[in-house]
Structures are given as C-alpha cells and as structure tokens.
N, C-alpha and C positions, 0 to 999 in steps of 0.2 A: 563450380559444386564446390561445397560443403567438402571438410574433411570427415574421417568416420568420429575423430575425437570429435568436435562439434557436433556433428549426431547425437551424437552418445551421451555427451553433458548433460541435457537436462535429463535423459531418464537416470543415471546414476545419479545425481545433487537428490530429483524425487525420492529415490529407494535410500539415498541415504537420510533424507529429512524423513522417512517414513520408521528408517532404526531407529533415528531418535527419539521419535514419539512412543515408539513400542520399547525404548531402551535392549535393543537387540540387536547391537552393531557386530557383533561377533558371528551370530545369526545369519544376520544377512550377510556378511564377507563369506561364510560356507554358503549360502545358498547358491550366490554369483558364480565363487569358485565351480560348485558344481555345473551351473548352466554351461561355465565360458567351457570346462571338460567335457561335457556333452555336445557343444560348437563345435569343440575341435574334433571330434571324431572325422576322419577323412568321409565316411557313407552319411556323416548327418550334415555337413559343411557341404558338401555335393546337395544333398537333397534341400539344403538353405539357399542357395543360390540358385538352383533350377527354377526359372516362371513356370514351368509347367505344373510343377507342385503343389496340390491345395494347401494355402497358409491355415486351415483350421485344420486337418490334416495332419501337417507339422507341427501345428501347438501339440496338439493331442500326442501325438508321437515325443518330443521334448515332456511333458508331463507327465506320459506313462513311465519314460526311462530315469527321471528325477524320482518319481514316485512320493515317498511320504520326507524326500529331505527339501519341500518345499512347502513352506510355510503358503495360508492364502493369499498374502499380500504376494510371498515371491509368485504364485501360479496366476494370479493377475496380472503382473508384471511381463510377465510369459506369454499371456495374449493381447497385452497391448502392442508390445513388440509384434507378434504376429501379425493384428491388425492394422496397424503401420510401416510390415514390410522392413521391419528393424531387426529381425532375431540375428543376423550377419554380425550385430553390433555386441554382442554379450560378453566378449573379451574385454571391448574396450570400456566397457561398462565396468565391467570386475576393476578394472585397474583405475579406474578416476573414483569408482567409491571409494576405495581403500584409499587412494590419496585423500580424500577428503577426511575418511578415518585417522589415517596418520596424521593428521595436520591437526584433526577434532582432539586427538589424543597428546600431542605435545612431541610428533615425532613426522621425522621426514625417510621419506622411499629415496635411497641413492642409488640410480645404477651407472657402474662405472662400464665401458666397453673400454679393452684394453687390443692390442694386436696380439699382444703376451701376456701370458700367467703373470701373476702380481702374487707377492711373497707378502706375507703376514705383515709387514711393516710399514711396505707401501700402502695397502688397504687400510691398514689404521691410519697414516699420516694423512690419506685421502677424506676418511670418515674423522677426524679431529676440525683437519681445514673446514672442511662442508658443516658441521655444527656447529662450529665458529662461525658461520658466514649466515646461516641459515639462523640459528639462534636456539637448534631444538635435538634432540635425541637422534641420530642417524643411524638408518642400518643400511648398509653396504651391499649390494647385488653385483659380480662381476661378468660380464660376457666377454667372449672370446670374440674378436674380428679381423684374421688375419688383412681384410680389405685396407684396414688402419696404413698398414706400415707399421709405424709407430705410435707412441704417446696415447691418450688417453683421449675420451668422451664420456663427460660426465652430467648424466642429467640428472634431476632434483624437479619433480612435478614440468612448469612451463621453463622453471631455468635450465639454461643447456651451455656448456663450458666445452669447448673444443680447443683442444690442446692439444691434439691428432698432429701428424705428421700428413696425412691425406687435406684437411681441413688449412694446414699450413701452406701446400701447396696449392691449392685451389685459390685462396687470395692471394698470392704472390701470381698465378697466372691470372687473376681477375685485374689487378694493378697493372699485370705488364699490356695487356689488353685496351 
C-alpha cells in the first residue's frame, strides 16, 4: 500500500499549480492550513475515518465549518478529496504544498528533531550548514523527541540526515546481524 505522502502528492501539486495560476500562493496556504486544523479536530478526525459516515455529508460539514475561508477552488478540492475518500490527507497535502511553495520562493523548511532543547547557537549552526547544502534560505523548526536518546534528525523535504544516537545504534545492530 502507498504511504500517505505518495497519495497526497498529486493533490498537493494540483493545488500548488492552481495557486500559481491564480497568483494566490499565500491564500492557498491559508486555506490548506484551515483544512488541516479542521481535520485535526478530534471529533472531525473520528468522522473522517469512520466508514459509516456519508462522504457527501462529511464534505458538507467541512465546507460549513470552513465557511468563507475557502475559495471556490478550495471548496472543489474538499469535494474531490471527499469523492475519492482522501479527506484524511489534508495535513499531508498542506505540508507538501508548503514545501513546493518554499522551493518556488527559494526557501527550505527544515525540521530538526532533537533529544534535547537546542540553544540559539546550535540552531544557527544547523541553519547555516543546511543553507549551504541546499543553496536556499532556511527556516528551522525544532521538535523534541526524547526517544532519540541524543543527537538530531534533520529533515528538509525528502532529505533526511540521521545524526541521532538511536539511528547510530540501529545501524550498529544491523551491522552486527
């Protein structure tokens, strides 16, 4: 089975192309953020995954909740996702859309997952190294994951740099097997 990123990519790219044609990248980013927030609501998330809920009614509910925050194109996207049972992909569509937007605007979104809080100097060092590697302006987002034990995971789009202690231990385990 395809992962959700692969399923979401065509919708995100289509939305990006539509936003480019309209010259409304920021508005589309806002609409997709709205849809993601709606989809993350616990009640709505439960309805989205419930096979007993009628897709048309679910689409109507999402459109009602979003109200005027969606353009006609945004509403059409919701209808299309509902028709094909893909409403659960809204957050991945937003993420991929924003990656495309950043790439188009010469920026890169970099997520750093660390076992511990990073100080500003460490964040800046990572930002500088990634800007040099990617050749773009870099925006860093830091997440904490104590399961890493130590080190960091750096993700920029499809690029993943695993400099975590957990990753190194997994590599060692595979080497020893």
